[in-house]
N, C-alpha and C positions, 0 to 999 in steps of 0.2 A: 503494500499499498504507498504509495509517492506522494507526497508532500506537495502543493505547489510549488515552494522552494526548492526542494529538490527535483522538479522535472525543469525548471526554470534555472539551474545550476546543469545540469546537462545541455538543454538545449544550449545553452552560451558556449558550453565546450566542444559542442557542435561549431556552432559560428566560430569559433576561432579556428576549429578546422578548413573554414571556407565554406561551410554548408549554408544556404538560406534556411532560416526557420522563421514561420508567422508565430506569433506568441499568442495563444489563447488560452493559458494557463493560468496566470495571475489573475486576479479580483482587484483591478487597478486601474479608474479611470487614465485615459491618455490625455486628456485635457489640462492643460498648466491650472495652476493653482488662481484663482481670479484677483487681478491685479490689486484690489484695495486691500485684499489679505496681506498680498507681498509689501506692498508699501507701509503698511503698518507695521509689520514685524521691521521692516528696516528702518524703521523711525524709531521704532522701539529700543532696536539693538543702538540705535547712536544715541540713545538717552539715556542707557545704560541701563536698561532692565535686564541685564545677565547675571544677577545673583540669585540667590535661595528666595523662596517665597513659601508662606506655608503651603505645609500637604497636602491641605482640603482645597489648595488653589486658590487663586488672587481674588478677591471679594468683588472683584468689577464683572469680572466675568462670570462667577457662581451668579450672581445677579441679572446678568445678561440672561443666563439658559434658564435660570428660572421662570422669567418672562416669558421666554419663549417655550418652554415646555407646560406652560400654563394656558397658552394660548395654543397651542397646536393638540393638546391633548386634552383639553377639557376638562382640567382640575386644577387645583392650587398649590402651588409649588414654593416652599421659600428657597432661597439662597443655603440655607441652613443645611437643606436635604440635597446640596449637589457636592460633589467630589468631583474633582478636576484629575486626569489620568493621562498616564504619558501612552497614548492609544487604546482601545476599548477593550484590549485583551486583557488588563490588569482588572479590569469591572469583573469580568468572568473568574479569576484565579482570587479574587478577594471574597465575592458570594459564594464560591464553593467549598474556599476553605471557613469561610466563615459558618456557612448553615447545613454541612456535612460532615460526618463523619463514620468510622467504622461502623457496620451496623446500619446506617442508615441507607435509605433507598433514593436515590437521583432517578427523575424521568427524561430524557432526553430526544429531541428529534432524530430520526434515523431513515433517510442521509441525515447528516446536519453537520455542523463547521466542528473539526474534529476536535478543537480544545475543548469541546465539551466533556466528552467521554473520556479522553487521557486526564484531565485536572482531575475528574470523578474520581476516575481509579487514582491516582496519584496520593488523594486522601483517603483512600482503604473504602470508599464508600461504595455502595452496589449501583452501579450503571446499568438501566431500565431503560430498553431500544421502546419507542414510541415510533413505528413504522408508518412513513408517508408514501404512499399509492399515487403511480400513476393516476389509475382511476380516479382517485378522489382529487384532481390539479395538485397532487402533491398538500392538499389542506390537511388538516386534522381530524381522526373520525373520533367523535366526543363517545362514542360507546367503549371504544377499545381502550380510548385515556381512561375512561374509568372501572375499567376492568384492569388497569395495570397497578394504580391505586392500593396500596395496604397500609397497616397500620405503620408500617417503617417508611412511609413515604414522607420526606420531610421539604424537596425541593422539586418544584415543575420547571423546566426550561423549553422557553418558546423562542422562536423567531421567524419575524415577520413582517417586508417582504423576506424571503427565505432563501438562502445561501446552501446548498446550491442550484436548487430548483428554479428559484422565482416565483414559488408561491408562494397564497397569502394566505391567513388567516381568517377568514369574514367576523363582522360585525355578530351576526346571531351565533355563528360558535364561538367569540370570544365570551358572548354572556353567557353560556352555556359550562364553560372551561372557568370562568372566573367563580360561576356558582358551587362549581367542585371543589376549587380552591381552599374557599369560606367552608363548605362542607366540613372537609377533611382538614382542615388548618394547615395549609401548604404555604409555602414561599414560593413566588414566581420569580425568574429573572426572565425579563424579556427584553431580547436583543432586537433593539430599533433603529440598527445602525444603516440601513438602507429604506428609511420609511418616505424621505422625499422622493427618490425612484422608483416613484408608483404611476402606472400607467391607467388604469382606472380605479374610478371610485374614490373614497378618502381615508386618508392612513387611521385607524384607530388601535387606541392603547387598551391592552386587558387593563394598566393602573387606572384607568377612568371610572370602571365600574364600582358598585356600592361593596364598600367592605374590603377593597383591592387595594387603595394607596397605601394600607398599614400594612402589607404582606408583599409588596411587589418593589423590583430592582431594577429600572430602567436604564439598560445600556442602550449608549450614543455615542455618538463622536462624530469627527469632522473629518476624517479620510476618505467615505466614498461620497460624501455630498457635498463637497469642498475640494475634491481631487487634493487632497494634502497625506496623501497616507505618509509621505516620508517624513513631517511634520511631528507625528505622534501625539496624536491628540484626541482626548475622549474624555468620556463622561459619565458618571453614575446619578441617578435620582432615588433617593432610597428613603426609608422609612428613619426616622429620627431615633429610633433603637439601634439600627444598624451605621450610624454616620461616625461614632467614636472609633468602629470594628474597623471599620474600613480604613479611615484618617492613622490609627495605627501600623495599619498594613502597608499603607502606603509610606508612611513615616520609618519602616524596615524595610522598605523593599527596594523604592525609588528614591526617598526623598521628597521629592516634589518632581512637576511636570515644569521643562522651559519656561520660565517667565516669559521670554518674548514673546513665544507661540500663543501663548495664553492671551497676550495685549493685541498679537494681531487676528485672533479671531473674534474680538470686539468690531471688528470690521466686517464680520458675515453678513449683516442685516443689509450691506450695500449689496450683497451678489445677488440678490434674486433673479435679476435678467439673465445673467449670465447660468445660474443653477436651471432655471426652466429651459434656456437655449441648450442647455447638456442633455437633461430628462428627454425633450423633443427630438436631439439625434440619437441618442438610445434608442428611443422608441422607433424608430426610421430602421436601425440596423438590427432591432430585434425581428422586423418583419422578414427583412431581407436574408437574415441565419434561420429563423424559422422556417421560412417559406424552401429556402434553400436545402434545408436538411431535408424537410418532405417531400421534396421533389428525387432525392436520390433512392433507388430502390434498394429496400432490405435497411432503412433508418425511417424513424417516427420520429417526431418533436411536438411536445404540447406546448401552446404559446404563454411564457411567464409573465404572470401580472406585473412583476416589480424585479427591483436590482439587476442586474446586466449580464445573467448568465442563462446559456440554454443547458437543458439535460434531457438530450436525444436518449431514446430507446435503440440500442444497437444490440440488441439480442439475435438478430437475423444475420447479421453478420458474421462468417464463419470461422470466430477465432473469440475468445472471451475480451470483456470491456477492458483489463488489462493489457492482455495483446494486443490489443487494436491499439489502443492510446502508444505503447512502444513503436507499435510497427507505424503509425501516424508520424511520429516524432523523428525515427530513426531512417525511416525509408522516404518517406517524402514530405518531411520538414514543417510540420504542424505540430506544433504543443500544444497539446491538452491535457485533460487529468479523467483518469480512472472514475466510474463512480464508488467505486470502493474505496478510494481517501477520503469518502465522506461518511463510511459506514459500511455496512454488509448488505442494507436495503439499498444502496448504490449499483450492487452488481448488475452488471448488463448495461447500462448506461456511460456517459461520458458528461463531464463538466466544459462548457466554451463558455469562455468569458468573451464576449461582443463590445467590451471597452476596446475596440482596435478600430481602425481607418475602413472608411467602406471599401477602398480599393485591395486593403490584405483579409477585409474577411471573404470579397469575392475570390480573392484567390485561394485563399485556406477551402473554400467550398468545394472549387475545382480541383485541388489536391484529394480532397476527402474522397468525392465522389471518384476518383481515379485510383486510389486506394481499394474501397469498394467492389469495382470492378475487377481488379486486378486480384481480388482474394475468389472473387466469385467466378475466376478464368471466364 
C-alpha cells in the first residue's frame, strides 16, 4: 500500500531518468496561493512576525476563524474554541490521542484518509472501518453505522467532502448520524478541509445539529481551499473541555504555528473571487476526467460532488488496482494511487487527482486508455 508521497518519490526518480510523468497522485491544487495572502506574508516578515506565539495561535486569527466558522456552519463559535495548528494533520493526532486509548473503538471511513487508521492503531485503540460503497455514491449507510457502534465506541470520524472519493454526507444523513452520536455519547471528529470545494448544494457540518457542538471537533485548514499546502496552516474548532488538552499537545509537539503564516491567513477574506474561479476550474476538469474515464472500456467512474478527486472503478481491468497503478506509472508515465492506499475497501479503484492542467489531464486520459487497450491485447 503506497502513499501519495511514496508514489511521488518514485515518479520523481523516473523523471530524473528522463521519463515524462503526469502527476495525478498528490492532493494539491496546482494554483498559486492568492496574491493578497502572499503580500500579507511578505509584510508580516518585514514587520518582524518571526518569533514564537501562543501555542493556541494568535488571537487575531482565532477571532477571524471563529467568525468565519460561525457564519458558514450556522453555529456560535468563540475564539476560545479555536486552536491553530501547522497543517490539519495535527488535529487528527491531537483528537485521537486525547479521545481514544487501548480498549476503545474508533469508527472511521474506509476508503479514507490513511492517517485516521494509522493514528488509531498508534494509540492502541481498535480501528473499526465503516465501508463507503460506490452504489451509495460513497456516502454513509446510517443503518450500517448503527450496527458498528458498541459500548466501547468512543469516537466517530467523518470526512465530507471526502478524500479519496469526492463523495459527500448529505444533510439528512448528518441529522441521523448526529442523533446516533448523542444517543451513544460519542465524540465526533469531522474533517471538513474540502468544504469550499463543493459542486452542488451547500456544505453542512454535523457540529451545527442540536447537541453536537459540545461533542464535535471540526478539522479545517487553508491548504486545499487557498492553495497553501506548503504553508502548513490548519485549525480545529472544538468544545471548551478539549481546548486545554489540544494546547498542551501542541505545546509539547510543535510549540506553535509559524507567526507570519497566521498573519498571512488574515488576508484570506480578500480572496473569494480567486477561490470561486479555482472551484469553477476544478468543476470543468471534473467533467473532463469523469467523462473521459467513462469512455474507456473497462473503467467506470462516479461523478464526485466535492474535493478534486475521481475514484474510478478498475475491477474490469485484467490486473489488480495496485498492479494497474504501478503499470500506469512505470510503463505509461501517469502517477495515480491505488485505492488500497486508502484502505481495504479501496481495492479495485484508483484515486486520480484532477488538480492538474487540462492539457495534462487530456494526455493522461489518452495514456490510461492506451494502457487498458494494451492489457486487453
